[in-house]
RODREN-977230 format. One line per field, with one value per residue (C-alpha): residue number from 1; residue in three letters; x, y, z. Coordinates in nm, 2 decimals, decimal comma, always signed. Layout:
! residues N
n	c(NUM_...)
res	c(Ala_...)
c1	c(X_...)
c2	c(Y_...)
c3	c(Z_...)
//
This chain:
! residues 545
n	c(1_2_3_4_5_6_7_8_9_10_11_12_13_14_15_16_17_18_19_20_21_22_23_24_25_26_27_28_29_30_31_32_33_34_35_36_37_38_39_40_41_42_43_44_45_46_47_48_49_50_51_52_53_54_55_56_57_58_59_60_61_62_63_64_65_66_67_68_69_70_71_72_73_74_75_76_77_78_79_80_81_82_83_84_85_86_87_88_89_90_91_92_93_94_95_96_97_98_99_100_101_102_103_104_105_106_107_108_109_110_111_112_113_114_115_116_117_118_119_120_121_122_123_124_125_126_127_128_129_130_131_132_133_134_135_136_137_138_139_140_141_142_143_144_145_146_147_148_149_150_151_152_153_154_155_156_157_158_159_160_161_162_163_164_165_166_167_168_169_170_171_172_173_174_175_176_177_178_179_180_181_182_183_184_185_186_187_188_189_190_191_192_193_194_195_196_197_198_199_200_201_202_203_204_205_206_207_208_209_210_211_212_213_214_215_216_217_218_219_220_221_222_223_224_225_226_227_228_229_230_231_232_233_234_235_236_237_238_239_240_241_242_243_244_245_246_247_248_249_250_251_252_253_254_255_256_257_258_259_260_261_262_263_264_265_266_267_268_269_270_271_272_273_274_275_276_277_278_279_280_281_282_283_284_285_286_287_288_289_290_291_292_293_294_295_296_297_298_299_300_301_302_303_304_305_306_307_308_309_310_311_312_313_314_315_316_317_318_319_320_321_322_323_324_325_326_327_328_329_330_331_332_333_334_335_336_337_338_339_340_341_342_343_344_345_346_347_348_349_350_351_352_353_354_355_356_357_358_359_360_361_362_363_364_365_366_367_368_369_370_371_372_373_374_375_376_377_378_379_380_381_382_383_384_385_386_387_388_389_390_391_392_393_394_395_396_397_398_399_400_401_402_403_404_405_406_407_408_409_410_411_412_413_414_415_416_417_418_419_420_421_422_423_424_425_426_427_428_429_430_431_432_433_434_435_436_437_438_439_440_441_442_443_444_445_446_447_448_449_450_451_452_453_454_455_456_457_458_459_460_461_462_463_464_465_466_467_468_469_470_471_472_473_474_475_476_477_478_479_480_481_482_483_484_485_486_487_488_489_490_491_492_493_494_495_496_497_498_499_500_501_502_503_504_505_506_507_508_509_510_511_512_513_514_515_516_517_518_519_520_521_522_523_524_525_526_527_528_529_530_531_532_533_534_535_536_537_538_539_540_541_542_543_544_545)
res	c(Unk_Unk_Unk_Unk_Unk_Unk_Unk_Unk_Unk_Unk_Unk_Unk_Unk_Unk_Unk_Unk_Unk_Unk_Unk_Unk_Unk_Unk_Unk_Unk_Unk_Unk_Unk_Unk_Unk_Unk_Unk_Unk_Unk_Unk_Unk_Unk_Unk_Unk_Unk_Unk_Unk_Unk_Unk_Unk_Unk_Unk_Unk_Unk_Unk_Unk_Unk_Unk_Unk_Unk_Unk_Unk_Unk_Unk_Unk_Unk_Unk_Unk_Unk_Unk_Unk_Unk_Unk_Unk_Unk_Unk_Unk_Unk_Unk_Unk_Unk_Unk_Unk_Unk_Unk_Unk_Unk_Unk_Unk_Unk_Unk_Unk_Unk_Unk_Unk_Unk_Unk_Unk_Unk_Unk_Unk_Unk_Unk_Unk_Unk_Unk_Unk_Unk_Unk_Unk_Unk_Unk_Unk_Unk_Unk_Unk_Unk_Unk_Unk_Unk_Unk_Unk_Unk_Unk_Unk_Unk_Unk_Unk_Unk_Unk_Unk_Unk_Unk_Unk_Unk_Unk_Unk_Unk_Unk_Unk_Unk_Unk_Unk_Unk_Unk_Unk_Unk_Unk_Unk_Unk_Unk_Unk_Unk_Unk_Unk_Unk_Unk_Unk_Unk_Unk_Unk_Unk_Unk_Unk_Unk_Unk_Unk_Unk_Unk_Unk_Unk_Unk_Unk_Unk_Unk_Unk_Unk_Unk_Unk_Unk_Unk_Unk_Unk_Unk_Unk_Unk_Unk_Unk_Unk_Unk_Unk_Unk_Unk_Unk_Unk_Unk_Unk_Unk_Unk_Unk_Unk_Unk_Unk_Unk_Unk_Unk_Unk_Unk_Unk_Unk_Unk_Unk_Unk_Unk_Unk_Unk_Unk_Unk_Unk_Unk_Unk_Unk_Unk_Unk_Unk_Unk_Unk_Unk_Unk_Unk_Unk_Unk_Unk_Unk_Unk_Unk_Unk_Unk_Unk_Unk_Unk_Unk_Unk_Unk_Unk_Unk_Unk_Unk_Unk_Unk_Unk_Unk_Unk_Unk_Unk_Unk_Unk_Unk_Unk_Unk_Unk_Unk_Unk_Unk_Unk_Unk_Unk_Unk_Unk_Unk_Unk_Unk_Unk_Unk_Unk_Unk_Unk_Unk_Unk_Unk_Unk_Unk_Unk_Unk_Unk_Unk_Unk_Unk_Unk_Unk_Unk_Unk_Unk_Unk_Unk_Unk_Unk_Unk_Unk_Unk_Unk_Unk_Unk_Unk_Unk_Unk_Unk_Unk_Unk_Unk_Unk_Unk_Unk_Unk_Unk_Unk_Unk_Unk_Unk_Unk_Unk_Unk_Unk_Unk_Unk_Unk_Unk_Unk_Unk_Unk_Unk_Unk_Unk_Unk_Unk_Unk_Unk_Unk_Unk_Unk_Unk_Unk_Unk_Unk_Unk_Unk_Unk_Unk_Unk_Unk_Unk_Unk_Unk_Unk_Unk_Unk_Unk_Unk_Unk_Unk_Unk_Unk_Unk_Unk_Unk_Unk_Unk_Unk_Unk_Unk_Unk_Unk_Unk_Unk_Unk_Unk_Unk_Unk_Unk_Unk_Unk_Unk_Unk_Unk_Unk_Unk_Unk_Unk_Unk_Unk_Unk_Unk_Unk_Unk_Unk_Unk_Unk_Unk_Unk_Unk_Unk_Unk_Unk_Unk_Unk_Unk_Unk_Unk_Unk_Unk_Unk_Unk_Unk_Unk_Unk_Unk_Unk_Unk_Unk_Unk_Unk_Unk_Unk_Unk_Unk_Unk_Unk_Unk_Unk_Unk_Unk_Unk_Unk_Unk_Unk_Unk_Unk_Unk_Unk_Unk_Unk_Unk_Unk_Unk_Unk_Unk_Unk_Unk_Unk_Unk_Unk_Unk_Unk_Unk_Unk_Unk_Unk_Unk_Unk_Unk_Unk_Unk_Unk_Unk_Unk_Unk_Unk_Unk_Unk_Unk_Unk_Unk_Unk_Unk_Unk_Unk_Unk_Unk_Unk_Unk_Unk_Unk_Unk_Unk_Unk_Unk_Unk_Unk_Unk_Unk_Unk_Unk_Unk_Unk_Unk_Unk_Unk_Unk_Unk_Unk_Unk_Unk_Unk_Unk_Unk_Unk_Unk_Unk_Unk_Unk_Unk_Unk_Unk_Unk_Unk_Unk_Unk_Unk_Unk_Unk_Unk_Unk_Unk_Unk_Unk_Unk_Unk_Unk_Unk_Unk_Unk_Unk_Unk_Unk_Unk_Unk_Unk_Unk_Unk_Unk_Unk_Unk_Unk_Unk_Unk_Unk_Unk_Unk_Unk_Unk_Unk)
c1	c(+1,09_+0,83_+0,65_+0,44_+0,29_+0,24_-0,04_-0,15_-0,41_-0,43_-0,58_-1,01_-1,00_-0,90_-1,11_-1,09_-1,04_-0,64_-0,55_-0,72_-0,53_-0,23_-0,22_-0,35_-0,04_+0,16_+0,04_+0,10_+0,49_+0,52_+0,31_+0,58_+0,87_+0,78_+0,73_+0,46_+0,22_+0,23_+0,04_-0,09_-0,04_-0,22_-0,30_-0,62_-0,66_-0,34_-0,05_+0,28_+0,48_+0,35_+0,55_+0,29_+0,04_-0,05_+0,02_+0,32_+0,46_+0,33_+0,53_+0,86_+0,78_+0,73_+1,02_+1,25_+1,06_+1,18_+0,82_+0,93_+1,20_+1,11_+0,80_+0,68_+0,53_+0,33_+0,64_+0,86_+0,62_+0,36_+0,60_+0,68_+0,71_+0,96_+1,31_+1,45_+1,20_+1,25_+1,63_+1,53_+1,27_+1,58_+1,83_+1,61_+1,51_+1,87_+1,99_+1,71_+1,79_+1,51_+1,46_+1,24_+1,05_+0,85_+0,65_+0,83_+1,14_+1,25_+1,47_+1,51_+1,91_+2,07_+2,08_+1,72_+1,66_+1,92_+1,86_+1,51_+1,46_+1,66_+1,51_+1,12_+1,24_+1,34_+1,09_+0,81_+0,99_+1,03_+0,65_+0,54_+0,78_+0,63_+0,21_+0,34_+0,42_+0,09_-0,09_+0,05_+0,02_-0,38_-0,40_-0,27_-0,52_-0,79_-0,92_-0,90_-0,60_-0,75_-1,12_-1,44_-1,55_-1,89_-2,09_-1,97_-1,97_-1,81_-1,82_-1,75_-1,68_-1,46_-1,12_-0,96_-0,76_-1,12_-1,06_-1,24_-1,09_-1,04_-1,04_-1,31_-1,59_-1,89_-2,14_-2,40_-2,67_-2,81_-2,52_-2,42_-2,72_-2,60_-2,28_-2,41_-2,66_-2,37_-2,13_-2,43_-2,55_-2,19_-2,18_-2,49_-2,32_-2,46_-2,21_-2,06_-2,27_-2,61_-2,57_-2,44_-2,80_-3,02_-2,91_-2,92_-3,23_-3,38_-3,19_-2,95_-2,65_-2,30_-2,03_-1,96_-2,32_-2,21_-2,37_-2,30_-2,06_-1,89_-1,57_-1,69_-1,80_-1,53_-1,25_-0,89_-0,82_-0,45_-0,46_-0,76_-1,03_-1,32_-1,64_-1,56_-1,20_-1,21_-1,07_-1,25_-1,59_-1,43_-1,32_-0,95_-0,78_-0,50_-0,28_+0,05_-0,09_+0,06_+0,26_+0,27_+0,53_+0,55_+0,60_+0,86_+0,78_+0,40_+0,38_+0,11_+0,14_+0,14_+0,04_+0,29_+0,20_+0,40_+0,55_+0,37_+0,56_+0,52_+0,19_-0,03_-0,27_-0,49_-0,81_-1,12_-1,36_-1,63_-1,63_-1,73_-2,02_-1,96_-1,93_-1,64_-1,85_-2,00_-1,65_-1,47_-1,76_-1,68_-1,29_-1,38_-1,59_-1,35_-1,06_-1,26_-1,29_-0,94_-0,86_-1,15_-1,06_-0,65_-0,56_-0,18_-0,18_+0,20_+0,15_+0,24_-0,02_+0,17_+0,22_-0,15_-0,30_-0,04_-0,33_-0,37_-0,49_-0,36_-0,64_-0,74_-0,81_-0,84_-1,21_-1,48_-1,84_-1,95_-2,32_-2,21_-1,82_-1,79_-1,54_-1,61_-1,47_-1,52_-1,85_-1,79_-1,52_-1,48_-1,76_-1,65_-1,96_-2,04_-1,94_-2,18_-2,52_-2,39_-2,22_-2,48_-2,77_-2,74_-2,66_-2,88_-2,59_-2,59_-2,38_-2,14_-1,83_-1,58_-1,23_-1,06_-1,29_-1,24_-0,77_-0,83_-1,04_-0,81_-0,48_-0,66_-0,75_-0,41_-0,21_-0,38_-0,31_+0,04_+0,03_-0,09_+0,20_+0,27_+0,36_+0,55_+0,77_+0,82_+0,97_+1,19_+1,31_+1,33_+1,56_+1,77_+1,86_+1,94_+2,18_+2,34_+2,38_+2,54_+2,75_+2,91_+2,96_+3,15_+3,32_+3,40_+3,51_+3,75_+3,90_+3,98_+4,09_+4,38_+4,49_+4,51_+4,65_+4,94_+4,98_+5,06_+5,29_+5,47_+5,51_+5,66_+5,91_+6,00_+6,05_+6,25_+6,47_+6,58_+6,63_+6,87_+7,02_+7,04_+6,80_+6,59_+6,39_+6,21_+5,84_+5,92_+5,89_+5,56_+5,45_+5,58_+5,36_+5,03_+5,11_+5,18_+4,81_+4,65_+4,81_+4,68_+4,33_+4,34_+4,48_+4,18_+3,91_+4,05_+4,08_+3,74_+3,67_+3,39_+3,22_+3,00_+2,59_+2,43_+2,12_+1,79_+1,80_+1,54_+1,37_+1,41_+0,98_+0,90_+1,09_+0,83_+0,56_+0,60_+0,69_+0,36_+0,13_+0,25_+0,17_-0,10_+0,14_+0,44_+0,22_+0,12_+0,51_+0,52_+0,91_+0,81_+0,40_+0,50_+0,73_+0,51_+0,19_+0,33_+0,48_+0,15_-0,10_+0,12_+0,03_-0,38_-0,48_-0,88_-1,03_-1,43_-1,71_-2,00_-2,36_-2,48_-2,78_-2,71_-2,33_-2,06_-1,83_-1,48_-1,27_-0,94_-0,77_-0,42_-0,07_-0,08_-0,29_-0,05_+0,19_-0,05_-0,29_+0,10_+0,00_-0,20_-0,31_-0,55_-0,87_-1,20_-1,49_-1,82_-2,08_-1,95_-1,77_-1,95_-1,89_-1,55_-1,41_-1,24_-1,21_-0,87_-0,93_-0,66_-0,80_-0,88_-0,66_-0,62_-0,78_-1,01_-1,03_-1,16_-1,05_-1,10_-0,87)
c2	c(+1,13_+1,22_+0,91_+0,85_+0,48_+0,35_+0,06_-0,12_-0,39_-0,51_-0,83_-0,87_-1,12_-0,81_-0,52_-0,16_-0,34_-0,46_-0,08_-0,02_-0,34_-0,20_+0,13_-0,04_-0,25_+0,06_+0,31_+0,06_+0,04_+0,44_+0,47_+0,23_+0,40_+0,75_+0,92_+1,12_+1,00_+1,30_+1,10_+0,76_+0,72_+0,44_+0,27_+0,10_-0,20_-0,08_-0,34_-0,34_-0,44_-0,07_+0,23_+0,48_+0,43_+0,77_+0,71_+0,55_+0,88_+1,10_+0,96_+1,03_+1,37_+1,47_+1,24_+1,43_+1,78_+1,62_+1,66_+1,31_+1,08_+0,74_+0,53_+0,27_-0,06_-0,35_-0,55_-0,46_-0,59_-0,37_-0,08_-0,28_-0,67_-0,56_-0,58_-0,32_-0,08_-0,13_-0,08_+0,27_+0,38_+0,24_+0,47_+0,75_+0,75_+0,68_+1,00_+1,18_+1,10_+0,89_+0,59_+0,29_+0,04_-0,26_-0,47_-0,78_-0,72_-0,39_-0,12_-0,20_-0,24_-0,32_-0,69_-0,67_-0,52_-0,77_-1,08_-1,06_-0,97_-1,24_-1,52_-1,44_-1,50_-1,80_-1,90_-1,87_-2,05_-2,34_-2,28_-2,27_-2,57_-2,80_-2,69_-2,76_-3,07_-3,15_-3,02_-3,27_-3,58_-3,47_-3,49_-3,78_-3,95_-3,80_-3,47_-3,11_-2,94_-2,64_-2,44_-2,60_-2,64_-2,57_-2,89_-3,02_-3,02_-3,11_-3,40_-3,39_-3,75_-3,86_-4,07_-4,40_-4,13_-3,92_-3,64_-3,50_-3,55_-3,25_-3,19_-3,47_-3,40_-3,56_-3,45_-3,17_-3,33_-3,01_-2,80_-3,10_-3,08_-2,71_-2,80_-3,07_-2,76_-2,56_-2,74_-2,95_-2,48_-2,38_-2,77_-2,64_-2,30_-2,09_-1,80_-1,82_-1,47_-1,60_-1,89_-1,65_-1,41_-1,73_-1,85_-1,50_-1,43_-1,80_-1,69_-1,95_-1,90_-1,89_-2,04_-1,92_-1,71_-1,46_-1,41_-1,57_-1,42_-1,53_-1,53_-1,75_-1,97_-1,97_-1,90_-1,93_-2,27_-2,23_-2,23_-2,50_-2,19_-2,18_-2,43_-2,53_-2,59_-2,78_-3,16_-3,25_-3,24_-3,60_-3,72_-3,60_-3,39_-3,15_-2,97_-2,72_-2,56_-2,27_-2,07_-1,67_-1,47_-1,09_-0,84_-0,58_-0,27_-0,31_-0,60_-0,77_-1,14_-1,26_-1,58_-1,79_-2,11_-2,42_-2,62_-2,93_-3,18_-3,05_-3,14_-3,36_-3,55_-3,82_-4,03_-3,95_-4,12_-4,08_-3,69_-3,69_-3,48_-3,48_-3,76_-3,75_-3,71_-3,42_-3,24_-3,29_-3,15_-2,83_-2,83_-2,90_-2,56_-2,39_-2,48_-2,38_-2,10_-1,98_-2,05_-1,84_-1,54_-1,58_-1,62_-1,76_-2,09_-1,99_-1,66_-1,65_-1,53_-1,26_-1,09_-1,17_-0,97_-0,70_-0,40_-0,22_+0,13_+0,36_+0,24_-0,11_-0,34_-0,07_+0,07_-0,04_+0,04_+0,19_+0,10_-0,31_-0,33_-0,54_-0,38_-0,12_-0,27_-0,18_-0,22_-0,07_+0,03_+0,38_+0,34_+0,17_+0,10_-0,21_-0,54_-0,67_-0,52_-0,67_-1,01_-1,09_-0,86_-0,82_-0,41_-0,14_+0,12_+0,20_+0,48_+0,47_+0,72_+0,72_+0,62_+0,97_+1,17_+0,92_+0,94_+1,30_+1,36_+1,21_+1,37_+1,64_+1,64_+1,48_+1,78_+2,01_+1,90_+1,83_+2,22_+2,32_+2,62_+2,43_+2,10_+2,29_+2,43_+2,06_+1,99_+2,25_+2,20_+1,81_+1,86_+2,13_+1,91_+1,59_+1,76_+1,84_+1,59_+1,45_+1,74_+1,65_+1,37_+1,37_+1,62_+1,38_+1,09_+1,37_+1,47_+1,11_+1,04_+1,38_+1,15_+0,85_+1,02_+1,15_+0,79_+0,68_+0,99_+0,86_+0,52_+0,58_+0,81_+0,53_+0,30_+0,55_+0,63_+0,20_+0,19_+0,47_+0,34_-0,01_-0,19_-0,36_-0,65_-0,75_-0,74_-0,34_-0,26_-0,40_-0,24_+0,07_+0,04_-0,03_+0,25_+0,53_+0,38_+0,43_+0,78_+0,85_+0,79_+0,98_+1,27_+1,23_+1,18_+1,52_+1,73_+1,90_+2,11_+2,08_+2,43_+2,52_+2,44_+2,70_+2,84_+2,74_+2,76_+3,05_+2,86_+2,52_+2,57_+2,64_+2,35_+2,17_+2,34_+2,27_+1,93_+1,85_+2,05_+1,80_+1,53_+1,38_+1,52_+1,28_+0,98_+0,97_+0,97_+0,65_+0,61_+0,71_+0,56_+0,26_+0,32_+0,65_+0,46_+0,16_+0,35_+0,56_+0,24_+0,15_+0,40_+0,40_+0,06_+0,14_+0,38_+0,39_+0,50_+0,62_+0,68_+1,00_+1,21_+1,07_+1,13_+0,94_+1,04_+0,92_+0,81_+0,75_+0,47_+0,37_+0,45_+0,79_+0,93_+0,80_+1,09_+1,35_+1,35_+1,47_+1,81_+2,01_+2,22_+2,00_+2,00_+1,79_+1,98_+1,91_+1,73_+1,46_+1,54_+1,56_+1,43_+1,60_+1,66_+1,34_+1,29_+1,12_+0,87_+0,72_+0,40_+0,34_+0,46_+0,78_+1,08_+1,25_+0,94_+1,19_+1,47_+1,69_+1,66)
c3	c(+1,32_+1,06_+0,92_+0,67_+0,56_+0,21_+0,16_-0,14_-0,29_-0,64_-0,64_-0,71_-0,42_-0,17_-0,13_+0,07_+0,41_+0,34_+0,34_+0,67_+0,79_+0,65_+0,83_+1,11_+1,16_+1,06_+1,25_+1,58_+1,47_+1,43_+1,75_+1,92_+1,79_+1,93_+1,57_+1,39_+1,15_+0,91_+0,58_+0,43_+0,10_-0,09_-0,45_-0,46_-0,70_-0,87_-0,96_-0,80_-1,12_-1,22_-1,07_-1,21_-0,92_-0,82_-0,41_-0,49_-0,69_-0,48_-0,22_-0,46_-0,48_-0,16_-0,07_-0,30_-0,12_+0,21_+0,37_+0,59_+0,77_+0,73_+0,53_+0,65_+0,51_+0,58_+0,33_+0,06_-0,18_-0,08_-0,23_-0,55_-0,66_-0,95_-0,84_-1,06_-0,92_-0,56_-0,59_-0,79_-0,44_-0,19_-0,38_-0,44_-0,03_+0,06_-0,14_+0,05_+0,36_+0,41_+0,60_+0,48_+0,73_+0,68_+0,92_+0,81_+0,76_+1,01_+0,86_+0,48_+0,35_+0,08_+0,21_+0,16_-0,19_-0,33_-0,17_-0,08_-0,47_-0,57_-0,32_-0,40_-0,75_-0,72_-0,49_-0,72_-1,00_-0,76_-0,70_-1,05_-1,14_-0,87_-0,96_-1,29_-1,24_-1,00_-1,25_-1,53_-1,29_-1,27_-1,61_-1,68_-1,46_-1,68_-1,42_-1,48_-1,42_-1,38_-1,51_-1,61_-1,95_-2,05_-2,10_-1,77_-1,41_-1,07_-0,93_-0,56_-0,42_-0,12_-0,18_+0,00_+0,23_+0,31_+0,14_-0,09_-0,46_-0,70_-1,11_-1,11_-1,37_-1,55_-1,87_-1,82_-2,02_-2,03_-2,19_-2,36_-2,54_-2,63_-2,72_-3,01_-3,14_-3,20_-3,33_-3,59_-3,68_-3,78_-3,97_-4,15_-4,25_-3,98_-3,90_-3,50_-3,49_-3,56_-3,33_-3,02_-3,10_-3,11_-2,80_-2,61_-2,74_-2,60_-2,28_-2,28_-2,01_-2,14_-2,02_-1,66_-1,69_-1,95_-2,26_-2,58_-2,81_-3,14_-3,07_-2,72_-3,01_-3,26_-3,05_-3,16_-3,40_-3,33_-2,94_-2,90_-2,73_-2,82_-2,83_-3,16_-3,05_-2,76_-2,80_-2,48_-2,67_-2,85_-2,55_-2,55_-2,30_-2,47_-2,19_-2,22_-2,51_-2,36_-2,15_-1,99_-1,95_-1,88_-2,05_-1,89_-2,07_-2,00_-1,70_-1,89_-1,87_-2,23_-2,34_-2,57_-2,76_-2,66_-2,90_-2,99_-2,86_-2,52_-2,51_-2,25_-2,45_-2,30_-2,37_-2,21_-2,39_-2,05_-2,16_-2,53_-2,63_-2,97_-3,24_-3,50_-3,79_-3,70_-3,56_-3,89_-4,08_-3,84_-3,88_-4,26_-4,29_-4,05_-4,27_-4,62_-4,44_-4,37_-4,70_-4,85_-4,69_-4,77_-4,41_-4,42_-4,17_-4,13_-3,99_-3,62_-3,40_-3,20_-3,56_-3,67_-3,35_-3,42_-3,39_-3,74_-3,58_-3,34_-3,07_-3,23_-2,89_-2,59_-2,71_-2,45_-2,47_-2,14_-2,13_-2,11_-2,06_-2,42_-2,72_-2,95_-3,29_-3,66_-3,74_-4,12_-4,30_-4,09_-3,76_-3,41_-3,23_-2,98_-3,05_-2,83_-2,99_-3,33_-3,26_-2,89_-2,94_-2,58_-2,53_-2,59_-2,67_-3,09_-3,12_-3,37_-3,38_-3,69_-3,65_-3,76_-3,55_-3,23_-3,28_-3,36_-3,06_-2,81_-2,94_-2,96_-2,54_-2,48_-2,69_-2,45_-2,13_-2,23_-2,31_-1,95_-1,82_-1,52_-1,71_-1,99_-1,68_-1,50_-1,84_-1,85_-1,50_-1,57_-1,86_-1,73_-1,45_-1,65_-1,88_-1,52_-1,40_-1,76_-1,75_-1,40_-1,52_-1,80_-1,49_-1,29_-1,61_-1,70_-1,37_-1,34_-1,65_-1,56_-1,25_-1,45_-1,72_-1,48_-1,33_-1,71_-1,79_-1,45_-1,52_-1,91_-1,73_-1,48_-1,79_-1,95_-1,63_-1,63_-1,95_-1,93_-1,60_-1,84_-1,70_-1,96_-2,00_-2,32_-2,20_-2,11_-2,50_-2,51_-2,16_-2,25_-2,60_-2,40_-2,14_-2,47_-2,63_-2,34_-2,27_-2,66_-2,54_-2,22_-2,38_-2,60_-2,32_-2,15_-2,49_-2,43_-2,10_-1,98_-1,90_-1,63_-1,64_-1,84_-1,80_-1,95_-2,31_-2,40_-2,65_-2,44_-2,37_-2,71_-2,83_-2,58_-2,71_-3,07_-3,05_-2,84_-3,07_-3,37_-3,18_-3,45_-3,71_-3,59_-3,50_-3,90_-3,99_-4,13_-4,02_-3,67_-3,64_-3,51_-3,28_-3,13_-3,18_-2,94_-2,71_-2,66_-2,67_-2,36_-2,10_-2,20_-2,08_-2,23_-2,41_-2,26_-2,45_-2,25_-2,40_-2,30_-2,40_-2,79_-2,78_-2,68_-2,45_-2,44_-2,09_-2,13_-1,82_-1,77_-1,68_-1,87_-1,58_-1,31_-1,56_-1,54_-1,26_-1,07_-1,24_-0,93_-1,17_-1,32_-1,12_-1,17_-1,29_-1,27_-1,51_-1,77_-2,09_-2,44_-2,77_-2,90_-2,47_-2,33_-1,96_-1,80_-1,55_-1,38_-1,19_-0,86_-0,60_-0,80_-0,62_-0,78_-0,98_-1,29_-1,40_-1,71_-2,00)
//
């Protein structure tokens, strides 16, 4: 038996040693069974919610080529945490005659795929419910449900039962003075950006030791985030503002606000930092600012955050890791330069130049002969599959049609013989209706699968060449842009020799990395060129488009 190992980790709390540990226990199982280890597939720092992982996709590709007989993993959730993906993996491996074995479950069967996925989902939901119940109990006691707001510090005490208490906190007077200063400055008319720059220049550490930013101070007034919106500073603890749901397409956790009647509000006067009068002045200025810019307070937050441009929200600075945002009508620049003054990357790039450069790089890579050939092959395979499916459906329809004909003749013969009951008329009418449907289904004969059309490659080439044009069509722009953004996690703009290198990170790399003709080239990309980074776990980590 030719065996391969798959290992993966995703959490920041794990590291490469986790891969080594998984491989070690899998190797021990392989040696016990007397199998031969052919290869190890691994994904480092890759979420199990996504199936577009380099190691995972390479495993599937080699399974289709019959390069091994059994896949060994530590547990089923190492391969995927999505029940849909696990079922699809099992079906593909079974079709190609490959067994799936895990250290925890043994040889995987349909029973494992169905029951284990359902049990995991029920367990997680039950655990989430119990966790929320416990957190609510802590909040109603005036304690923290998690996290530590700026201006407070944790209090370590021993409870009556001898166990250390959790969730206790008290005012940190040094940070509280900073909070009062921020409130006073904003109420006096100073902008959040100017406040953040002043604090950074004075060397004042922000929340969790990070530099101050305008968003850290102003936050989101609807969600209660940001220094200026935290009601804890006036002695009111508010919990259960939002819940999280997972996007089934992007597999990202998205925050959703809870109804007002589900909020848990508790008075904690001992944690007050700001006076009611100063809080009211800040709220009055925030409200006036929203009115002055014409912000409709009835707009739902998720609609207000909809990206305006193709790559809005995806751009990051390669020097400091901060966001690249519009600094004018047409140029992107590092937000930390403008808002915090903590980055030295002052290079900007025009929005139209950025979009054209990224799309041109993707277009050039997608036009590689190997990818065109892969498209033609995959298209033909899918076409043939659909034709075979249609042929099978017609064969079943013809068999059923013959059966219906026999039933109709039996009724006619029964009537001729004088055996008639009222229900026979309705049954005959139903059979005649079904016969008409089946006759229509079997009318068109399924032809043999044709050879690939000689112009199919040219169709693909023309569609890709017009990528930019399609993205700019009014009727297609929103859907096409959403699909493209779903496959690009980050676009890094890296300053290099006075120019910006554009680097892509995301699942799109997981698709293009499968093209073995793409080999890394030495040297860094220059302006007008882009590098594609597949993310941790992809080998090689970067290659030129």
